[in-house]
C-alpha positions as CSV (number, residue, x, y, z in Angstrom):
1,M,-7.6,58.7,-39.7
2,S,-5.4,59.4,-36.5
3,D,-4.3,62.6,-35.3
4,K,-0.9,60.9,-34.4
5,T,2.1,60.8,-36.2
6,L,3.8,57.9,-37.1
7,G,6.7,58.8,-34.5
8,E,4.2,59.4,-31.8
9,R,2.4,56.1,-32.5
10,M,6.1,54.1,-32.4
11,A,6.8,56.0,-29.0
12,T,3.4,54.8,-27.7
13,V,4.0,51.2,-28.6
14,E,7.5,51.2,-27.5
15,A,6.5,52.7,-24.2
16,W,3.7,50.0,-23.9
17,V,6.3,47.1,-24.5
18,A,8.6,48.1,-22.1
19,G,5.9,48.5,-19.3
20,H,4.8,44.9,-20.5
21,E,8.3,43.6,-20.3
22,E,8.6,45.1,-16.8
23,R,5.4,43.2,-15.6
24,C,6.4,40.1,-17.1
25,E,9.9,40.1,-15.3
26,E,8.1,40.5,-12.1
27,R,5.7,37.8,-12.7
28,L,8.7,35.4,-13.7
29,G,10.6,36.4,-10.6
30,A,7.7,35.6,-8.5
31,I,6.7,32.2,-10.3
32,G,10.4,31.3,-9.7
33,R,10.2,32.1,-6.1
34,E,6.9,30.0,-5.8
35,L,8.7,27.1,-7.4
36,R,11.8,27.4,-5.1
37,D,9.3,27.2,-2.2
38,I,7.5,24.4,-3.3
39,K,10.9,22.3,-4.1
40,T,12.1,23.2,-0.6
41,G,8.8,22.1,1.0
42,Q,9.2,18.8,-1.0
43,A,12.7,18.1,0.0
44,T,11.7,18.8,3.8
45,M,8.9,16.2,3.3
46,Q,11.2,13.8,1.6
47,K,13.6,14.1,4.3
48,T,10.9,13.6,7.1
49,A,9.8,10.7,5.6
50,W,13.2,8.9,5.4
51,A,13.5,10.1,9.2
52,L,10.1,8.1,10.2
53,L,10.9,5.2,8.0
54,L,14.2,4.7,9.9
55,A,12.7,5.4,13.0
56,I,10.2,2.8,12.4
57,A,12.9,0.5,11.5
58,A,15.0,1.2,14.6
59,W,11.8,0.6,16.7
60,G,11.2,-2.9,14.9
61,A,14.6,-3.8,15.6
62,S,14.6,-2.8,19.2
63,Q,11.6,-4.8,19.7
64,V,13.2,-7.8,18.2
65,Y,16.3,-7.0,20.5
66,A,13.9,-7.0,23.6
67,D,12.5,-10.4,22.8
68,L,15.8,-12.1,22.0
69,K,17.2,-10.6,25.7
70,R,14.2,-12.4,27.4
71,P,15.1,-15.8,29.0
72,D,11.7,-17.1,29.1
73,A,10.8,-16.0,25.6
74,A,9.9,-18.6,22.9
75,P,11.5,-18.1,19.6
76,A,10.3,-15.7,17.3
77,T,7.9,-17.0,14.5
78,V,6.8,-15.9,11.2
79,V,4.0,-18.5,10.8
80,A,1.8,-20.1,13.4
81,V,1.9,-23.6,13.3
82,N,-1.1,-25.7,13.3
83,P,-0.5,-29.1,15.2
84,A,-3.3,-30.9,13.7
85,P,-3.0,-31.7,9.7
86,A,-5.7,-30.4,7.3
87,P,-8.7,-32.1,6.8
88,Q,-8.5,-34.0,3.3
89,P,-11.6,-33.9,1.0
90,A,-13.7,-37.0,0.4
91,P,-12.5,-38.8,-2.6
92,I,-14.9,-38.8,-5.4
93,A,-16.3,-41.9,-6.5
94,P,-16.0,-43.2,-9.9
95,R,-19.1,-43.4,-12.2
């Protein structure tokens, strides 16, 4: 069988397990650092998106305000008005 005694085999297994645990701890630490980096990047992107949304809203408000200040400006309209009535379809003749 094996030339090693039970005690020697147990010592070999315990040494392997200890080394394995150290490697797992290192990997877990690296995974934790990567997750923190990802979360930080996501938070930064979210803040940037909110800042961009606020900047666009402020720009839109400034455009509306600038139009309100002009004395020759027509009132703002949401829908263009067509002065001509829409053509009506021809009536269907009874059979």
